[in-house]
C-alpha positions as CSV (number, residue, x, y, z in Angstrom):
1,M,130.8,154.1,57.7
2,D,129.4,150.6,57.7
3,Y,130.0,148.5,60.8
4,G,128.3,145.4,59.4
5,D,126.5,143.3,62.0
6,R,125.8,145.6,65.0
7,S,124.5,142.9,67.4
8,G,126.6,142.8,70.5
9,Y,127.6,146.4,70.2
10,R,126.5,149.6,72.0
11,W,127.4,153.1,70.9
12,G,130.0,155.2,72.6
13,L,130.5,158.9,71.9
14,H,131.8,158.3,68.4
15,C,131.8,154.6,67.6
16,P,130.3,151.3,68.5
17,I,131.8,149.4,71.5
18,K,131.7,145.7,71.8
19,E,129.6,144.8,74.8
20,N,131.0,142.8,77.6
21,E,129.4,139.3,77.7
22,R,128.5,139.9,81.3
23,E,126.5,143.0,80.4
24,K,124.9,141.6,77.2
25,G,121.2,141.4,77.3
26,K,120.7,142.4,81.0
27,K,121.1,145.2,83.4
28,L,124.0,145.1,85.8
29,N,122.9,144.8,89.4
30,K,125.9,146.3,91.2
31,M,129.3,147.6,90.4
32,T,132.4,148.2,92.6
33,I,133.9,151.7,92.7
34,P,137.0,150.6,90.6
35,E,134.6,149.0,88.1
36,A,132.4,152.2,88.0
37,L,135.5,154.4,87.5
38,E,136.6,152.1,84.6
39,W,133.0,152.2,83.1
40,I,133.0,156.0,83.4
41,A,136.5,156.2,81.8
42,N,135.3,154.1,78.8
43,L,132.1,156.1,78.5
44,F,134.1,159.4,78.2
45,E,136.9,157.8,76.2
46,E,139.5,158.6,78.9
47,A,142.3,156.7,80.3
48,V,141.3,154.9,83.6
49,E,144.1,156.5,85.5
50,N,142.7,160.0,84.6
51,I,139.3,159.2,86.3
52,K,139.1,159.6,90.0
53,P,136.2,160.6,92.2
54,E,137.6,164.1,92.5
55,T,138.1,164.6,88.8
56,S,136.2,167.7,87.6
57,R,133.9,167.8,84.6
58,Q,136.1,170.5,83.2
59,D,139.0,168.1,83.2
60,I,137.2,165.6,80.9
61,P,136.9,167.0,77.3
62,A,134.2,164.5,76.3
63,W,132.0,165.5,79.2
64,D,130.3,168.2,77.1
65,S,126.6,168.4,76.2
66,L,126.9,165.3,74.0
67,G,128.8,163.5,76.7
68,M,126.0,164.4,79.2
69,L,123.4,162.8,76.9
70,T,125.6,159.8,76.5
71,L,126.0,159.5,80.3
72,M,122.2,159.8,80.8
73,A,121.5,157.1,78.2
74,A,124.3,154.8,79.6
75,L,122.9,155.1,83.2
76,D,119.5,154.3,81.9
77,Q,120.6,151.4,79.8
78,K,123.0,149.8,82.3
79,F,121.3,150.5,85.6
80,N,117.7,151.6,84.7
81,I,118.6,155.0,86.3
82,V,116.8,158.1,85.0
83,M,118.3,161.3,86.4
84,S,116.2,164.2,87.5
85,E,116.8,167.7,86.1
86,K,118.3,168.7,89.5
87,E,120.7,165.7,89.5
88,I,121.8,166.6,86.0
89,D,122.4,170.2,86.9
90,E,124.4,169.2,90.0
91,L,126.9,167.0,88.1
92,S,130.3,168.7,88.4
93,K,132.8,165.8,89.2
94,I,133.1,162.1,88.9
95,D,132.0,161.6,92.5
96,D,128.6,163.1,91.6
97,I,128.1,160.3,89.1
98,L,129.2,157.7,91.7
99,A,126.7,159.3,94.2
100,I,123.8,158.8,91.7
101,I,124.8,155.2,91.2
102,R,125.1,154.8,94.9
103,R,121.7,156.4,95.7
104,H,120.1,153.9,93.3
105,G,121.7,151.0,95.1
106,K,123.9,150.0,92.2
107,L,127.3,150.8,93.8
108,D,128.9,148.0,95.9
109,E,131.0,149.7,98.5
110,A,132.9,146.5,99.4
């Protein structure tokens, strides 16, 4: 499948996604919880209303081994966050992803 000019796109689980102009070419400094939930929903190709802090990994079909790799790459690309093996093993719900973003000072609680 040819997507032509790929500048301005990042890869999701199965297809290229047009980058938001705000994100293009730079790391995002901070994100609010609603923005983080929307970002996670887009990452896992889920409806935003299905993604809440208490949502379990088992409730997100795309949060499989490939989804975990996609999450790791996205955290690194967007926030310059590289997760430890322990952090990866402890991910079981959306709130665990938020906690990682929070621990690295990238989640705005306001």
